[in-house]
C-alpha positions as CSV (number, residue, x, y, z in Angstrom):
1,M,8.1,24.6,-5.9
2,A,7.2,22.2,-3.2
3,L,4.2,20.1,-2.2
4,K,2.7,20.9,1.2
5,F,2.5,17.9,3.5
6,E,1.0,17.2,6.8
7,L,0.6,14.1,8.7
8,V,-1.6,13.9,11.9
9,T,-2.6,11.2,14.6
10,P,-5.0,11.8,16.6
11,E,-2.7,13.1,19.4
12,K,-0.6,15.4,17.5
13,L,0.1,17.3,14.1
14,Y,3.1,14.8,13.4
15,R,4.9,16.8,10.8
16,S,4.3,19.8,8.1
17,D,6.9,20.2,5.7
18,D,7.5,21.2,2.2
19,V,8.7,18.2,0.2
20,Y,9.3,17.2,-3.0
21,M,7.3,14.2,-3.1
22,V,5.0,11.4,-0.8
23,V,4.6,7.9,-1.7
24,V,1.4,7.1,-0.2
25,P,0.4,3.5,1.0
26,G,-3.0,3.5,-0.1
27,T,-5.5,0.4,-0.1
28,E,-6.0,0.3,-3.8
29,G,-2.0,0.5,-3.9
30,D,0.7,3.2,-3.8
31,F,0.3,6.3,-5.4
32,G,3.1,9.3,-5.7
33,V,1.7,12.9,-4.9
34,L,3.5,15.9,-6.4
35,E,2.9,19.5,-6.2
36,G,-0.1,19.8,-8.3
37,H,-1.9,16.6,-7.9
38,S,-5.2,16.2,-8.9
39,P,-7.6,16.3,-5.5
40,M,-8.8,12.9,-4.6
41,M,-9.0,10.9,-1.3
42,S,-7.7,7.5,-0.2
43,T,-7.8,5.1,2.7
44,L,-4.5,3.7,3.9
45,R,-3.1,0.3,4.3
46,S,-2.3,-1.1,8.0
47,D,1.4,-1.2,8.9
48,A,2.7,0.1,5.3
49,A,5.6,2.6,4.8
50,L,4.7,6.3,3.7
51,E,8.1,7.2,1.6
52,I,8.9,11.3,2.2
53,Y,11.2,12.6,-0.6
54,A,12.6,16.2,0.6
55,S,14.0,17.1,-2.6
56,Q,14.3,15.3,-5.9
57,G,16.1,12.5,-6.4
58,A,16.7,12.2,-2.4
59,T,16.8,9.2,-0.5
60,P,13.6,8.4,0.9
61,E,12.5,9.1,4.9
62,K,10.5,6.2,5.6
63,L,7.5,6.1,8.5
64,T,5.2,3.2,8.9
65,I,1.7,4.5,9.6
66,A,-1.3,2.2,11.1
67,G,-3.9,3.0,8.9
68,G,-6.2,6.2,8.1
69,F,-7.2,8.5,5.5
70,A,-5.1,10.5,2.8
71,E,-6.8,13.6,1.3
72,V,-4.9,15.8,-1.9
73,N,-6.0,19.1,-2.6
74,E,-5.4,22.3,-3.8
75,K,-3.5,23.1,-0.5
76,G,-1.3,19.9,-0.7
77,L,-1.6,16.5,0.9
78,T,-2.7,15.7,4.2
79,V,-2.4,12.3,5.8
80,L,-4.7,11.4,8.9
81,A,-3.0,8.3,10.5
82,E,-4.3,6.2,13.1
83,R,-0.5,6.4,14.6
84,V,2.9,6.4,13.5
85,V,4.3,3.2,14.7
86,E,8.3,3.6,14.0
87,A,10.8,4.6,11.2
88,A,10.8,2.2,8.6
């Protein structure tokens, strides 16, 4: 089973994938999201790394994002980023 992950900027749908886990840079601290995570919302830190794990034990892909929000619901994780700055 996999987590449905979407990364959206005001310009476009940046990414839409099924992944194992995403570590989100929340303003109250980083948090990991796996499939079945409890519903929640969080604001995001600016210029912080979003870590995307394609599979368990994989090396994470890191993307630097500039602020925004994250929502976890029964469908998965959606990150609404002001912008994706660069690969970290």
